[in-house]
C-alpha positions as CSV (number, residue, x, y, z in Angstrom):
1,X,105.0,109.6,75.3
2,X,108.1,108.8,77.4
3,X,111.2,111.0,77.1
4,X,114.9,110.2,77.9
5,X,115.5,106.6,79.2
6,X,112.8,106.1,81.7
7,X,111.0,103.5,79.8
8,X,114.1,101.1,79.3
9,X,115.1,101.5,82.9
10,X,111.5,100.5,84.0
11,X,111.6,97.7,81.5
12,X,114.9,96.4,82.9
13,X,113.4,96.6,86.4
14,X,110.3,94.9,85.6
15,X,111.2,91.4,87.0
16,X,112.7,93.1,90.2
17,X,109.3,94.9,90.6
18,X,107.2,91.7,90.3
19,X,109.4,89.8,92.7
20,X,109.2,92.8,95.2
21,X,105.5,93.0,95.0
22,X,104.5,89.6,94.2
23,X,102.2,91.3,91.8
24,X,100.8,89.5,88.8
25,X,102.2,90.5,85.3
26,X,99.0,92.7,84.8
27,X,99.4,94.4,88.1
28,X,103.1,95.1,87.4
29,X,102.1,96.7,84.1
30,X,99.6,98.8,86.0
31,X,102.4,99.9,88.3
32,X,104.5,101.1,85.3
33,X,101.4,102.8,83.9
34,X,101.1,104.7,87.1
35,X,104.4,106.1,86.4
36,X,103.5,107.2,82.9
37,X,100.4,108.9,84.2
38,X,102.4,110.7,86.9
39,X,105.0,112.0,84.4
40,X,102.2,113.3,82.1
41,X,101.0,115.3,85.3
42,X,104.3,116.2,86.6
43,X,106.7,116.5,83.7
44,X,109.6,117.3,86.0
45,X,109.6,113.4,86.7
46,X,111.0,113.0,83.1
47,X,114.1,115.0,84.1
48,X,114.9,112.7,87.1
49,X,117.6,110.0,86.9
50,X,116.0,107.0,85.5
51,X,117.6,104.8,88.3
52,X,115.9,107.0,90.9
53,X,112.7,106.6,89.3
54,X,113.0,102.8,89.3
55,X,114.1,102.9,92.9
56,X,111.1,104.9,93.9
57,X,108.8,102.4,91.9
58,X,110.6,99.5,93.6
59,X,109.8,100.9,97.2
60,X,106.0,101.2,96.0
61,X,106.2,97.7,94.6
62,X,107.6,96.3,97.9
63,X,104.6,97.7,99.7
64,X,102.1,96.7,97.0
65,X,100.9,100.3,96.6
66,X,100.3,102.0,93.4
67,X,101.6,105.6,93.6
68,X,99.9,108.8,92.1
69,X,96.4,107.3,91.8
70,X,93.1,108.9,92.8
71,X,93.2,107.1,96.2
72,X,96.4,109.1,97.0
73,X,98.1,106.4,99.0
74,X,101.6,107.3,97.7
75,X,103.4,109.7,95.4
76,X,106.4,109.8,93.1
77,X,107.9,113.3,93.7
78,X,110.7,114.9,91.7
79,X,113.2,116.8,93.6
80,X,115.5,118.2,90.9
81,X,117.0,115.1,89.2
82,X,116.0,112.7,92.1
83,X,112.6,111.0,92.3
84,X,111.4,110.1,95.7
85,X,108.6,107.7,96.9
86,X,106.6,109.2,99.6
87,X,103.7,107.5,101.5
88,X,100.7,109.7,102.3
89,X,98.8,109.9,105.4
90,X,95.9,107.7,103.9
91,X,98.6,105.4,102.6
92,X,99.9,105.1,106.3
93,X,96.5,104.0,107.4
94,X,96.2,101.4,104.7
95,X,99.6,99.8,105.5
96,X,98.9,99.8,109.3
97,X,95.4,98.1,108.8
98,X,97.1,95.6,106.2
99,X,99.4,94.1,109.2
100,X,96.2,92.6,110.5
101,X,97.0,93.9,114.0
102,X,95.3,97.3,113.8
103,X,91.6,98.3,113.6
104,X,92.1,102.0,113.7
105,X,95.0,104.2,112.7
106,X,94.6,108.1,112.6
107,X,96.0,111.4,113.3
108,X,94.5,114.7,114.0
109,X,95.8,118.2,114.0
110,X,95.0,120.3,117.1
111,X,94.3,124.3,116.7
112,X,94.8,126.8,119.4
113,X,90.9,127.4,119.4
114,X,90.1,123.7,120.2
115,X,89.5,122.2,123.6
116,X,92.5,119.7,124.3
117,X,93.6,117.9,127.3
118,X,96.4,115.3,127.6
119,X,97.0,113.0,130.4
120,X,100.1,110.8,131.0
121,X,100.8,108.4,133.6
122,X,99.1,105.2,134.7
123,X,95.8,106.2,133.0
124,X,96.9,108.1,129.7
125,X,94.2,109.8,127.7
126,X,93.5,112.5,125.1
127,X,90.4,114.7,125.2
128,X,90.0,116.7,122.2
129,X,87.0,118.7,121.1
130,X,87.5,120.7,117.9
131,X,86.4,124.2,117.6
132,X,83.5,124.3,115.1
133,X,84.1,127.7,114.0
134,X,87.0,130.1,113.5
135,X,89.7,127.4,114.0
136,X,92.3,129.4,112.0
137,X,94.9,128.2,109.5
138,X,98.3,126.6,109.4
139,X,99.8,129.1,111.8
140,X,97.1,128.2,114.5
141,X,98.1,124.5,114.6
142,X,99.7,123.9,118.1
143,X,100.4,120.2,117.4
144,X,99.0,116.8,116.4
145,X,98.5,113.5,117.8
146,X,98.5,110.0,116.3
147,X,96.1,107.2,117.7
148,X,96.3,103.4,116.9
149,X,93.8,101.0,118.3
150,X,94.8,97.2,118.1
151,X,92.5,94.5,117.2
152,X,92.1,93.5,120.9
153,X,90.7,97.0,121.7
154,X,93.9,98.4,123.5
155,X,95.1,101.9,122.2
156,X,98.2,103.7,121.9
157,X,98.7,107.4,121.1
158,X,101.5,109.9,120.9
159,X,101.5,113.7,121.0
160,X,103.8,116.0,118.9
161,X,103.8,119.7,119.9
162,X,104.3,122.5,117.3
163,X,107.8,122.9,118.1
164,X,108.4,119.2,117.4
165,X,106.7,119.5,114.2
166,X,108.5,122.6,113.2
167,X,111.8,120.7,113.9
168,X,110.9,117.9,111.5
169,X,109.9,120.5,108.9
170,X,113.3,122.2,109.3
171,X,115.2,118.8,108.9
172,X,113.1,118.1,105.7
173,X,115.0,118.5,102.4
174,X,113.7,121.5,100.5
175,X,111.0,122.3,103.0
176,X,110.7,125.8,102.0
177,X,110.7,125.0,98.1
178,X,107.5,125.7,96.1
179,X,107.1,121.9,95.5
180,X,107.5,120.9,99.2
181,X,104.5,119.1,100.6
182,X,105.1,121.1,103.8
183,X,104.1,124.2,101.9
184,X,101.1,122.6,99.9
185,X,99.7,120.5,102.8
186,X,101.0,121.6,106.1
187,X,98.0,120.2,108.2
188,X,98.3,116.9,106.4
189,X,102.1,116.6,106.9
190,X,101.7,117.4,110.6
191,X,99.1,114.4,110.9
192,X,101.4,112.2,108.9
193,X,104.3,112.9,111.2
194,X,102.3,112.3,114.2
195,X,100.9,109.0,112.8
196,X,104.3,107.9,112.0
197,X,105.8,108.8,115.4
198,X,103.0,106.7,117.0
199,X,103.4,103.7,114.7
200,X,107.2,103.6,115.7
201,X,105.9,102.9,119.3
202,X,103.5,100.1,118.3
203,X,104.1,96.4,118.2
204,X,104.2,95.4,114.5
205,X,105.8,92.1,114.8
206,X,105.0,90.4,111.4
207,X,106.0,90.8,107.9
208,X,103.7,93.5,106.8
209,X,104.4,95.3,110.0
210,X,108.2,95.2,109.4
211,X,107.8,96.4,106.0
212,X,105.7,99.2,107.2
213,X,108.5,100.2,109.8
214,X,111.1,100.1,107.1
215,X,109.0,102.3,104.8
216,X,108.3,104.8,107.7
217,X,112.1,105.1,108.4
218,X,113.0,105.4,104.7
219,X,110.3,108.2,104.3
220,X,112.1,110.2,107.2
221,X,115.7,109.3,105.9
222,X,115.1,110.5,102.3
223,X,113.2,113.6,103.5
224,X,116.2,114.6,105.6
225,X,118.5,113.8,102.4
226,X,120.0,110.5,104.1
227,X,120.6,107.3,102.2
228,X,117.5,104.8,102.5
229,X,117.6,101.1,103.2
230,X,116.7,99.0,100.1
231,X,118.4,95.8,101.2
232,X,115.1,94.1,101.7
233,X,114.3,94.6,97.9
234,X,116.4,92.0,95.8
235,X,118.1,94.0,93.1
236,X,117.3,97.5,94.4
237,X,120.7,98.2,95.7
238,X,122.1,98.5,92.1
239,X,119.7,101.4,91.8
240,X,120.6,103.3,95.1
241,X,122.9,106.2,95.0
242,X,126.4,105.7,96.5
243,X,125.8,108.8,98.7
244,X,123.0,110.9,100.4
245,X,121.2,113.3,98.2
246,X,122.1,116.9,98.8
247,X,119.9,119.0,100.9
248,X,117.5,121.5,99.4
249,X,115.4,121.3,96.3
250,X,117.2,121.6,93.0
251,X,116.3,124.1,90.6
């Protein structure tokens, strides 16, 4: 059962969600069902401001992604009274391929025990041979790289060393909190950061590509507690907070 005013807020936002996603009524209903399921699994969502939940769902709708499903493309995550929409590493891959410009999008964490060579210049390349045993844990990750291959066969990659990743973790709102994805899935967060960093350098000059770039930027903005851009979603500005969310996970 729903508690508080989540249900009426989402009901009021139903038209906006359908316009943002171009979903059928059936798929829009499925999107709202995803919120119900997410709230049952994470009751803290029921303590979030209803408008912040509706805004997070609107972001999912604009990308035509269903959050908190077994495919793990995106999540609705409660931070105190604020609900945030977060794209996962698999979700980034799906969105990159959906542009029709990309055939491969991936990122890989590199451990100290791996063989790793990076060349820049006129013939840039990466050679990475992961150690098959005794790679270690999160503390042994020395960096991560993202790789994008376009449909024409050309490739683009970007490397992020551990210092760069740690800086991004330090900028993340509530990075040390028990619910922080940095604490739960450090390797995956490193890979997601590396893939986002790479995607920013790519030519994504079509509608789906532009939506992907907005989503990538918003993901970093809200992680740092900064206002996100919802101007591309008709009606969503009424749901956005007037100021940035405070840093740190609320108790």
